[in-house]
C-alpha positions as CSV (number, residue, x, y, z in Angstrom):
1,M,-73.7,168.3,90.4
2,S,-77.4,168.6,89.7
3,T,-78.1,169.1,93.4
4,V,-75.9,172.2,93.4
5,F,-76.8,173.8,90.0
6,E,-80.4,172.8,89.5
7,G,-82.1,174.0,92.6
8,K,-85.5,175.5,92.0
9,N,-85.1,178.1,94.7
10,V,-82.8,180.7,93.1
11,S,-82.1,182.6,96.4
12,A,-81.2,179.4,98.2
13,T,-78.9,178.3,95.3
14,I,-77.2,181.7,95.2
15,F,-76.7,181.4,99.0
16,R,-75.2,178.0,98.6
17,L,-72.8,179.1,95.8
18,G,-72.3,182.7,96.6
19,V,-71.7,182.7,100.4
20,P,-68.8,180.2,100.3
21,A,-67.1,182.3,97.5
22,M,-67.7,185.4,99.6
23,L,-66.2,183.8,102.7
24,S,-63.2,182.8,100.6
25,Q,-62.8,186.4,99.5
26,L,-63.3,187.6,103.1
27,A,-60.6,185.2,104.3
28,T,-58.2,186.5,101.7
29,L,-59.1,190.1,102.7
30,I,-58.6,189.4,106.4
31,Y,-55.0,188.0,105.7
32,N,-54.4,191.1,103.6
33,M,-55.6,193.3,106.4
34,A,-53.5,191.3,108.8
35,D,-50.4,192.1,106.7
36,T,-51.2,195.8,106.9
37,Y,-52.1,195.7,110.6
38,F,-48.9,193.9,111.7
39,V,-46.7,196.1,109.5
40,S,-48.5,199.2,110.9
41,M,-47.2,198.1,114.3
42,T,-43.7,199.0,113.1
43,K,-45.0,202.7,113.2
44,S,-43.2,203.2,109.9
45,A,-45.1,205.0,107.2
46,E,-42.4,203.8,104.7
47,Q,-43.1,200.2,105.4
48,I,-46.9,200.7,105.2
49,A,-46.4,202.5,101.9
50,A,-44.2,199.7,100.6
51,V,-46.9,197.1,101.3
52,T,-49.4,199.4,99.5
53,L,-47.2,199.7,96.5
54,C,-46.7,195.9,96.3
55,V,-50.4,195.1,96.3
56,P,-50.8,195.5,92.5
57,V,-47.9,193.1,91.8
58,L,-49.5,190.5,94.1
59,L,-52.8,191.0,92.3
60,I,-51.2,190.5,88.9
61,I,-49.6,187.3,90.0
62,M,-53.0,186.1,91.2
63,S,-54.6,187.2,88.0
64,I,-52.3,185.0,85.9
65,A,-53.7,182.0,87.8
66,C,-57.2,183.3,87.0
67,V,-56.5,182.8,83.3
68,F,-56.8,179.1,83.9
69,G,-58.9,179.2,87.1
70,M,-61.7,181.5,85.9
71,G,-61.4,180.5,82.3
72,G,-61.4,176.8,83.1
73,G,-64.2,177.2,85.6
74,S,-66.4,178.8,83.0
75,V,-65.7,176.2,80.4
76,I,-66.2,173.3,82.8
77,A,-69.5,174.6,84.1
78,R,-70.9,175.0,80.6
79,Q,-69.7,171.5,79.6
80,L,-71.4,170.0,82.7
81,G,-74.6,171.9,81.7
82,K,-74.4,169.9,78.4
83,G,-73.7,166.7,80.3
84,D,-70.1,166.3,79.0
85,K,-68.1,165.0,82.0
86,G,-65.1,163.7,80.0
87,D,-64.2,167.1,78.5
88,S,-64.8,168.6,81.9
89,A,-62.2,166.3,83.5
90,R,-59.7,167.0,80.7
91,C,-60.2,170.7,81.1
92,L,-59.6,170.6,84.9
93,N,-56.4,168.6,84.4
94,F,-55.1,171.1,81.8
95,C,-55.9,174.1,84.1
96,I,-54.0,172.6,87.1
97,Y,-50.8,171.9,85.2
98,S,-50.9,175.2,83.3
99,V,-51.1,177.2,86.6
100,A,-48.2,175.3,88.0
101,I,-46.0,176.0,84.9
102,A,-47.0,179.6,84.9
103,G,-46.1,179.9,88.6
104,I,-42.5,178.7,87.9
105,L,-42.1,181.1,85.0
106,T,-43.3,184.0,87.2
107,L,-40.8,183.1,89.9
108,L,-37.9,183.2,87.5
109,L,-38.9,186.4,85.7
110,G,-39.8,188.2,89.0
111,M,-36.5,187.5,90.7
112,A,-34.6,188.7,87.6
113,A,-36.4,192.1,87.5
114,L,-36.8,192.8,91.3
115,T,-35.3,196.3,91.7
116,P,-36.5,197.7,88.3
117,L,-40.0,196.5,89.0
118,S,-40.0,198.1,92.5
119,R,-39.2,201.5,90.9
120,V,-41.9,201.1,88.2
121,I,-44.6,200.6,90.9
122,G,-43.7,203.8,92.6
123,A,-41.0,202.9,95.2
124,D,-38.5,205.7,96.0
125,G,-35.4,206.1,98.2
126,S,-37.4,206.0,101.4
127,N,-39.2,202.7,100.8
128,L,-37.3,201.0,98.0
129,G,-35.6,198.5,100.3
130,Y,-38.8,197.5,102.0
131,T,-40.6,197.1,98.6
132,C,-37.8,194.9,97.3
133,A,-37.8,192.8,100.5
134,Y,-41.6,192.2,100.2
135,L,-41.5,191.3,96.4
136,K,-38.6,188.9,96.8
137,W,-40.6,186.5,99.0
138,I,-43.7,186.9,97.0
139,F,-41.9,185.9,93.8
140,I,-40.2,182.9,95.6
141,G,-43.7,181.7,96.6
142,A,-45.3,182.6,93.2
143,P,-46.1,179.0,92.2
144,F,-48.0,178.4,95.4
145,V,-49.6,181.9,95.2
146,M,-50.9,181.0,91.8
147,L,-52.1,177.5,92.5
148,A,-53.8,178.6,95.7
149,N,-55.7,181.3,93.8
150,G,-56.4,179.4,90.5
151,L,-57.6,176.1,92.0
152,P,-60.6,177.4,93.9
153,H,-62.4,178.6,90.8
154,A,-61.9,175.2,89.1
155,L,-62.9,173.3,92.2
156,R,-66.2,175.3,92.6
157,S,-67.0,174.6,88.9
158,V,-67.0,170.8,89.6
159,G,-69.0,171.1,92.8
160,L,-66.2,171.1,95.4
161,I,-67.4,174.3,97.0
162,R,-66.7,173.4,100.6
163,E,-63.2,172.3,99.8
164,S,-62.4,175.5,97.9
165,T,-63.5,177.6,100.9
166,I,-61.6,175.5,103.5
167,G,-58.4,175.8,101.5
168,I,-58.6,179.6,101.4
169,V,-59.4,179.9,105.1
170,L,-56.6,177.5,106.0
171,G,-54.0,179.4,104.0
172,N,-55.1,182.7,105.4
173,A,-55.2,181.5,109.0
174,V,-51.6,180.2,108.6
175,N,-50.6,183.6,107.1
176,I,-52.1,185.6,110.0
177,V,-50.3,183.5,112.6
178,L,-47.0,183.7,110.8
179,D,-47.5,187.5,110.3
180,W,-47.5,187.8,114.1
181,I,-44.4,185.6,114.5
182,F,-42.3,187.1,111.7
183,I,-43.2,190.8,112.2
184,V,-43.9,191.1,115.9
185,I,-41.5,188.5,117.4
186,F,-38.7,188.4,114.7
187,H,-39.1,192.0,113.6
188,M,-38.8,191.1,109.9
189,G,-41.1,193.9,108.7
190,T,-42.3,193.8,105.1
191,A,-40.1,190.7,104.4
192,G,-41.9,188.9,107.2
193,A,-45.3,189.8,105.8
194,A,-44.5,188.5,102.3
195,L,-42.9,185.3,103.7
196,A,-46.0,184.6,105.8
197,T,-48.2,185.2,102.7
198,S,-46.2,182.7,100.6
199,I,-46.2,180.0,103.3
200,G,-49.9,180.4,103.8
201,F,-50.5,179.9,100.1
202,L,-48.2,176.8,100.2
203,C,-50.4,175.3,102.9
204,A,-53.5,176.0,100.9
205,T,-52.0,174.4,97.8
206,V,-51.1,171.2,99.7
207,Y,-54.6,171.0,101.0
208,Y,-56.1,171.4,97.5
209,F,-54.0,168.6,96.1
210,A,-54.9,166.4,99.0
211,C,-58.6,167.0,98.2
212,L,-58.0,166.3,94.5
213,I,-56.1,163.1,95.2
214,H,-58.8,161.9,97.6
215,Q,-61.6,162.7,95.0
216,E,-59.7,160.8,92.3
217,R,-59.2,157.8,94.5
218,Q,-62.9,157.9,95.4
219,G,-63.7,157.5,91.6
220,N,-64.8,161.1,90.9
221,P,-65.0,161.1,87.1
222,L,-64.3,164.9,86.9
223,I,-60.8,164.5,88.6
224,T,-57.8,163.2,86.7
225,L,-54.4,164.3,88.0
226,S,-52.1,162.1,85.9
227,P,-49.5,164.1,84.0
228,G,-50.2,161.7,81.1
229,Q,-53.6,163.3,80.8
230,F,-52.1,166.7,80.2
231,K,-52.9,166.7,76.5
232,P,-54.5,170.1,75.8
233,A,-56.5,170.1,72.6
234,K,-56.4,173.4,70.6
235,Q,-60.1,174.0,70.9
236,M,-60.1,173.5,74.7
237,V,-57.1,175.8,75.2
238,L,-58.7,178.5,73.1
239,A,-62.0,178.2,75.0
240,V,-60.2,178.5,78.4
241,V,-57.9,181.3,77.4
242,S,-60.6,183.3,75.5
243,I,-62.5,183.5,78.8
244,G,-59.6,183.5,81.2
245,I,-57.6,186.3,79.7
246,P,-60.4,188.9,79.9
247,G,-61.1,187.7,83.4
248,A,-57.5,188.0,84.4
249,L,-57.2,191.3,82.7
250,I,-59.8,192.6,85.1
251,T,-57.2,192.2,87.9
252,V,-54.2,193.1,85.7
253,M,-55.8,196.4,84.6
254,L,-57.0,197.1,88.1
255,S,-53.4,196.7,89.2
256,V,-52.1,198.9,86.4
257,S,-54.6,201.6,87.4
258,N,-53.6,201.2,91.0
259,I,-49.9,201.7,90.0
260,V,-50.9,204.9,88.2
261,L,-53.0,206.0,91.2
262,N,-50.1,205.2,93.7
263,N,-47.7,207.2,91.6
264,F,-50.0,210.2,91.6
265,I,-50.7,209.9,95.4
266,S,-46.9,209.5,96.0
267,I,-46.5,213.1,94.7
268,Y,-48.1,214.2,98.0
269,G,-45.7,212.1,100.2
270,S,-45.4,208.8,102.0
271,D,-48.0,209.8,104.6
272,A,-50.6,210.2,101.8
273,V,-49.7,206.8,100.3
274,A,-49.9,205.2,103.7
275,A,-53.3,206.9,104.5
276,Y,-54.7,205.9,101.1
277,G,-53.3,202.3,101.6
278,I,-55.2,201.9,104.8
279,A,-58.4,203.4,103.4
280,Y,-58.2,201.2,100.3
281,K,-57.7,198.1,102.4
282,I,-60.8,198.9,104.4
283,D,-62.7,199.7,101.2
284,L,-61.7,196.3,99.9
285,F,-64.4,194.6,102.1
286,P,-67.3,195.6,99.9
287,I,-65.1,195.2,96.8
288,M,-64.0,191.7,97.6
289,L,-67.4,190.5,98.9
290,S,-69.1,191.8,95.8
291,V,-66.5,190.0,93.7
292,G,-67.0,186.8,95.8
293,L,-70.8,187.0,95.3
294,S,-70.5,187.5,91.5
295,T,-67.8,184.8,90.9
296,G,-69.7,182.4,93.2
297,I,-72.8,182.8,91.1
298,A,-70.9,182.6,87.8
299,P,-70.9,178.7,87.6
300,L,-74.7,178.8,88.1
301,L,-75.1,181.3,85.3
302,G,-72.8,179.2,83.0
303,Y,-74.6,176.0,83.8
304,A,-78.1,177.6,83.2
305,Y,-76.8,179.0,79.9
306,G,-75.3,175.7,78.8
307,A,-78.5,173.8,79.7
308,G,-80.7,176.4,77.8
309,Q,-82.5,177.5,81.0
310,K,-83.0,181.1,80.0
311,E,-85.7,182.0,82.6
312,H,-83.5,180.5,85.4
313,L,-80.5,182.4,84.0
314,D,-82.4,185.8,84.0
315,K,-83.8,185.3,87.5
316,T,-80.4,184.3,88.9
317,M,-78.9,187.5,87.4
318,R,-81.6,189.8,88.7
319,T,-81.5,188.3,92.2
320,G,-77.8,188.3,92.4
321,T,-77.6,192.0,91.3
322,V,-80.2,193.0,94.0
323,Y,-78.2,191.2,96.7
324,G,-75.0,192.9,95.5
325,I,-76.5,196.4,95.6
326,A,-77.9,195.8,99.0
327,L,-74.5,194.7,100.3
328,G,-72.9,197.8,99.0
329,V,-75.5,200.1,100.6
330,I,-74.9,198.5,104.0
331,F,-71.1,199.0,103.7
332,T,-71.5,202.6,102.5
333,A,-73.6,203.5,105.6
334,F,-71.3,201.7,107.9
335,F,-68.1,203.4,106.6
336,M,-69.7,206.8,106.8
337,V,-70.5,206.3,110.5
338,F,-67.4,204.5,111.6
339,C,-64.6,205.7,109.3
340,R,-62.5,207.3,112.0
341,G,-62.7,204.3,114.3
342,L,-61.7,202.0,111.5
343,A,-58.7,204.1,110.6
344,S,-57.6,204.3,114.3
345,I,-57.2,200.5,114.3
346,F,-54.2,200.8,112.1
347,L,-52.8,204.2,112.9
348,D,-52.0,206.3,116.0
349,E,-51.0,209.6,114.6
350,E,-54.0,211.9,114.6
351,S,-53.2,213.6,111.2
352,L,-53.0,210.2,109.5
353,V,-56.2,208.9,111.1
354,A,-58.1,212.0,109.9
355,Q,-56.7,211.8,106.4
356,T,-57.5,208.0,106.2
357,A,-61.0,208.6,107.4
358,H,-61.5,211.4,104.8
359,F,-60.2,209.1,102.0
360,L,-62.6,206.3,103.1
361,R,-65.6,208.7,103.0
362,L,-64.6,209.6,99.4
363,L,-64.2,206.0,98.4
364,C,-67.2,204.3,100.0
365,F,-70.0,205.7,97.8
366,H,-69.0,203.4,94.9
367,A,-69.9,200.2,96.9
368,P,-73.6,199.9,95.7
369,L,-72.5,200.2,92.1
370,L,-70.3,197.2,92.4
371,G,-73.4,195.0,92.7
372,I,-74.2,195.9,89.1
373,I,-70.7,196.1,87.5
374,N,-69.4,192.9,89.0
375,M,-72.5,190.9,88.2
376,V,-72.7,192.0,84.6
377,T,-69.0,191.2,84.2
378,S,-69.4,187.7,85.6
379,Y,-72.6,187.3,83.5
380,F,-70.6,187.8,80.3
381,Q,-67.7,185.6,81.5
382,A,-70.1,182.8,82.4
383,L,-71.8,182.9,79.0
384,G,-68.4,182.8,77.2
385,K,-68.8,186.3,75.8
386,A,-65.2,187.3,76.5
387,M,-65.2,190.5,74.5
388,R,-68.0,192.0,76.5
389,S,-66.3,191.4,79.8
390,L,-63.0,192.7,78.3
391,T,-64.8,195.8,77.1
392,I,-66.0,196.6,80.6
393,T,-62.5,196.0,82.0
394,V,-60.7,198.2,79.5
395,L,-63.2,201.0,80.0
396,R,-63.0,200.7,83.7
397,N,-59.3,200.7,84.2
398,I,-57.7,202.2,81.1
399,V,-60.0,204.3,79.0
400,L,-61.9,206.0,81.9
401,F,-59.7,205.6,84.9
402,I,-56.2,206.8,83.8
403,P,-57.4,210.0,82.1
404,G,-59.8,210.5,85.0
405,V,-56.9,210.4,87.5
406,I,-54.9,212.9,85.4
407,L,-57.9,215.3,85.0
408,L,-59.2,215.2,88.5
409,N,-55.7,215.6,90.0
410,Y,-55.4,218.8,88.0
411,V,-58.8,220.0,89.1
412,W,-59.0,218.9,92.8
413,Q,-55.5,217.7,93.5
414,L,-55.3,214.7,96.0
415,D,-59.1,214.6,96.6
416,G,-59.6,214.5,92.9
417,V,-57.3,211.5,92.6
418,I,-59.2,209.6,95.3
419,L,-62.6,210.5,93.8
420,T,-61.7,209.0,90.4
421,Q,-62.9,205.6,91.3
422,L,-66.4,206.8,92.1
423,V,-66.7,208.9,89.0
424,V,-65.5,206.1,86.7
425,E,-67.9,203.6,88.3
426,C,-70.9,205.9,87.9
427,I,-70.2,206.1,84.2
428,L,-69.5,202.4,84.0
429,T,-72.7,201.4,85.7
430,V,-74.7,203.0,82.9
431,I,-72.5,201.2,80.3
432,C,-73.0,197.8,82.0
433,L,-76.7,198.2,82.1
434,V,-76.9,199.1,78.4
435,L,-74.7,196.1,77.5
436,Y,-76.6,193.6,79.7
437,F,-80.1,194.6,78.5
438,G,-78.9,194.7,74.9
439,S,-77.6,191.2,75.3
440,A,-80.8,190.0,77.0
441,A,-82.9,191.5,74.3
442,R,-80.9,189.7,71.6
443,H,-81.3,186.4,73.5
444,M,-85.1,186.9,73.6
445,A,-85.2,187.8,69.9
446,G,-83.2,184.6,69.2
447,D,-85.6,182.5,71.2
448,S,-88.6,184.0,69.5
449,K,-87.1,183.3,66.1
450,Q,-86.3,179.7,67.1
451,D,-89.9,179.2,68.4
452,S,-91.3,180.5,65.1
453,L,-89.1,178.1,63.1
454,E,-90.2,175.1,65.2
455,A,-93.9,176.2,64.7
456,C,-93.4,176.3,60.9
457,R,-91.9,172.8,61.0
458,T,-94.9,171.4,62.8
């Protein structure tokens, strides 16, 4: 553990922790793009629109897992920074079983509300059947979807970085192969895409448990899988949930805002929904890689905070933010030059290609801002300051975004709806900087006060 979190070279440590997490996000994104690509081979705008409409639901299912994955990962990292391996092991055990139970409940509730839910997320007569077909298989696989997305956060927090990455890559590779089999060969459409996704997550889950069992048999003191050890103490549960819920709400509120956005875009027809769906999937590359970088660094931030290494904490935060901004600039330039070529990978009809390329140009300018927003959010999550990260999330997806969609749709119609994300994140970047520097100033004042007290005692 000390080898991973206590490296003196900050850039090298960020590379060691951030790159695997980014690769994990990239693998997830590739499978997501594979779903869209193979469904687009049906030449059906209705099926492409159905997959687009279902993305928020899948994200919400994943976010439930993050209550225990991200929350547990933050708590475990801080406990390890304090040298407490016993509580770290108990926390990991609690998170694993809690995710499994939540997955079973999600399966039951989702299947009971399949058609009403499809209508709520924006499905209409033209794509309702495709939407229901996709959601059915996602809910059937919900326990594995959640385990495969919750466990990597917890595994990274106990130093199993390589294993967390391999599991994600394995699951997504299986999904891509099955996408081709179910959609191209068996012509299952959206149902085939969802079935491939659930089986892929099943394979990842099996791999993760194989790794955990191996670690336990090797005597790793941080791994205890026995159901008899599932004895959650009130203080531990509150610690995990207080961080995990705000972390999960980031995705839930993003999904809610996407549902609102999809409903407004659907006013302009299935072609507009399909074009936006493709543009959004392409734009997910900088989004997901930025999230991967910030979540990969989060355990390092939590460890440094728990160990009282303020200088190391600040340097890690600054370096990670610079890397995130640079990543966003590269993607913005790339998308501006190659937007039409990227759109044509998924679409043949010239009008849809042109509309998708236009949407991508409007979306891509927010990418550099993600380096600031996501790092500040992860910073507060890692330090256990749940309300700060929750504030950023609520402002981003509810307070600013939903009124922004309504207002900009009125002013600029469809282009205004698409531009909402950029406008909101410009405002949010300023808010994040104010919150971060205010927090850093309070930490510095606290350290100065402590130094003064110690000087008086001597």
